[in-house]
N, C-alpha and C positions, 0 to 999 in steps of 0.2 A: 824854154831851153832849146837851145842853138850848139851846132857843134862849136868847140872852142878852137879859136884860131890864136889867141894871143895866153903865153906862159901865165898860170895864173898862182898866183902864192901860197905855200902851202902854210896851214897855220896848227896850232898844237891846240887841245880841249883838254884841262889838266881836270879831272870827274873824282879825283881822289883817291880810289880803286886801281885807274889804269890813267894813261896819256892818249888821247886819242890823236892824230895826225888829221884837215880834213882838207878841204879848198872849199871856196865859194864864192858866187858872182850876182849877180843882178840885186834887184830890191823888189817887194812885194812881199803878197803871202809866201811864208816860207817852203819850200819843199825839200824831205832830208832822203836821200838816197843809202840805204843799205846794200851791200855786195853782199854775196855769196863764198861758196870754196869754187876753185882756187885764186881769188882776185882779190885788186883792194879799191881804193877809191877812184883809183883810174878809170876801173870798168865801166865809169860813167860819162866816160871821155866826151863822148857824142852828144850827153845830155847837159852838162854842167859850162855856161860860157854865159854871154850876156844877156840880159833880158829885163826889158819894160813892163812885165806882169809878176813875176816869182822872183823870189830870194832861193835862189840852187844851192843845195849844200850835200857835197858828197863826203862822206870820214872813211878812214880805216877802221873794221872792227878789232877786236884788241891783241890781238896774232897775227895781224898781215904789214905789211911793209906800208911806209918805214916806221912803222911805232915798232920801240925798243921793251915794252912790255915783256916780262920773262918770266914765262910758267908753263906746267904740264898742257900739251895738245889737251887731252883726255880730260882737264877739268875747264876747258871753253865750254862752257855750255849753252843751250838757248835761254836760260832763265839769269846769267849773267850776262850774256850778250844783249837779253833784251833790256835788264838793269844799267847798263853803259847809256844804250839809247836814251832809257831816262832820263838818268844824270848827262846825257850829251844836249838833250835838250832843252832841261833847266840851266845848265851853265852858259849856254848859249841864249836863254830868256826868250826863246822864240815860240814857243806853244802857244795855241795849239798847231799843229804841221800840217800837211799832206803827205802822207811817208810812203816811201816808194822801196820795197825791200823786195829782193829777190834771191831763191834758192833756202840756204840756211839762215841767209841774212830776211829772209823772209818770213822763215819761219821764227824767226826772232820777231819779227816787228808785228804777226799775229800776235804772238804771244805777250807782246808790249800794247796791241791796241785792243785787247780782252781783258787787261788788268791795270790798262793805265788809260781809260777813255778820253777823259778830259784832256787828253794831249793831242790826241788825233784829229783833225779836221777830215780828211780824205783818206782811203787807203787804197795801196795798188801792191797787189800780190805776185810776181812775176814765177812761177813754176815756185811755190813754196814748198820745202822739202816736210811739208807736216806728213810725216809716215804714219802717227799714230791717232790719225781720223780716218787710217784705212786700219790699222791692226792696234788697237791699244797695248798689248804686252806684243811685244815684233821678236820675241822667242818663244811663243806660244804655236805647239804643232798645231792643237786643237782649233785654236782662233785660225791659222791658216787653212785648214783643210776646212773649213765654214766660211773663209773667203772663197776658197777654190769650185766649194757649191756653187756658192751664190753669184760669183762673177768669176767664172774659170779665165777669161783674156785678163784679167786685171793681177792676178794671182802669177798666172803663170809670168806674167812682165817683170811682177815683184820679183820670183824666183828667179829670173833669169839676168836681173839687174844685182840681186844679192850675189849669184854664184860668179857671173863673169864679169862685174866689176867693185862691187862694195868688199866684196871676200879677199881677190887677191889684193887690192889694193890697199887695203890694211895690213897685209899679212907683209906686202911690201914695203909698205910704212916703219912695222915693228922690225924689219932687218935690217931698217936703216937706205933702203934701196926707195927714195927719196921721188927717182925721177920715173922708175915705173909705178909708182904710189900715183902719182898726175897721170900716169897714161892709161892706168886702167882706170880712174876716177874719168876721165876725159871722156872714153870711149864710149861708158855708162851715161853718163848724162847728156852727152851728145847721140844718141844711138847710134855709131857709125866708127867703124876700125881705123885709126889713125888719126885721130877726130886733133891731136895735137899739131901734126904738120899741115892740114887745113885752115889752123887758123893765121891770121895776119900776123906780121913779124911784130908789131909791139905788145900787141895779147896774148902772144909764147911767150916772150921777154915778161910780162909783166906773174902770167902764170907760173913760169918755172922760178922765179923770184916769193912766189907763195905758195909751191908745191909743198912744205911743210905743215902748211892748213890742214891740210886733208886730213892730218892725223885727228883733228876737230869729230870727225865722225866716229872716233872711239867713243867718246861723249854719250852718255847717256840719256835720252831725250824725253821731256815731260810730254803727259799722256796729254793728248789735245784733241778731244774729240765733237760732238755733235756741240754740247754744254758749254765746251769754254770757247766757241766758236760762236754761239750766238750770242755769246756777251760783247760783240764786237759792233759796236753800235752805227760808227762812222760808214757813211758812201763808200763798196769795196768795190773796185775793178781786180778780176784775177784774170791774168793773161798769161796762157799757152804757146808753143811753138807747134806748128803740125806735125814737126819731125821728131819730136821727144818721144820718150819711150810711154807705152800706155799705162804704165803705173803714175809716172807725171799728171797725165791726163787726168787721172781718176783721183789723183787729189785734190786737183782744180774741181770739178764736178762735182762733190764731196762737199768739200768748202762752200761751194756756192750754194748747194741747199743746205747748208747750216748757219751761214753768216745773213742777218734778215735783208740789209740792204745791200745786196752785191748784183755785178753782172759779169757774164763770162764775153771776152775775146777772144779768139786765136787770131796770130799772126802765121800767113801763109809762107812755106818756106823757111823757118827757125825752126831751129831743135830749142836748147836749152838759155840760150843768150841771148834772146829778140834783140836786147837794147845796142850790141855792138854787131848780131849779123843782119839787122834789118832799122839801122836808127834812123831813117828817115820816116816809114813806119809804126815805128815805134814810139816815136815823139808825139805823128800825129795824135796819133791813139790815145795816150797819156794826156797832153793836152788837148784835148777835145772831151774827158772826162773830167781834168781839174776844172776846165771852163765853166762846166755844168754847175760844181760844188766850192767856188770862188764868191767872195762875199764881194770882190769890187768887179 
């Protein structure tokens, strides 16, 4: 994994349900990157490039640019994004893979690793949005009260995120104000006001082009608790940035305790997007993990 300096040809994988755009480089053991909201395959520009050891592949999930799949955003679920990932791996004939997933894509990756362990050689999850590891029913007041009593700082962070980011973001989305939806979303996950303006220009262009994917957050999410996480048999690296909301740190901590062969690492000075906030440090961390769990 190195920074790409030459344009890489965009390819299309037809997996029947949807067509997924992707880029690839290098040769060796396959490493598949799964982006979150509101990005696409370009989120991994600092990871995709010529490599003597790995065949690196980044694809755009079903509703991200430049895909042309048409459907409701609330029907883009964790389950069908995981099914897309399974179809993508099988279509390319590359299993088992080193799987690297971020945020919403991290949840889909964890779901895939839990339900299709034979496809996964190793798993890296960057601040995966596995909300149901904290609360099985996100709408249950009694569950939230229980979390508040047991872990007040986590519950307060979750409530703050819901009130200041998720709720206003989805309200703006439903009103057709996609720019506002994007900005509320970014402020929440980056844990700072005016997060959009602080992003590098290429990243601002990418997230603007994918602003409607914020609507994926309307989809119902599956219960993914200790039992589901314990079915992940692959060696797993969990990563979070020091500047992210406490609720995202809590998710990583819970998953780290539930996934049998897991380790947790922190990237100092990064928030929710360490792969392009701190690319050098991120690449070094992930490459070190992959080297321990590669066959060559």
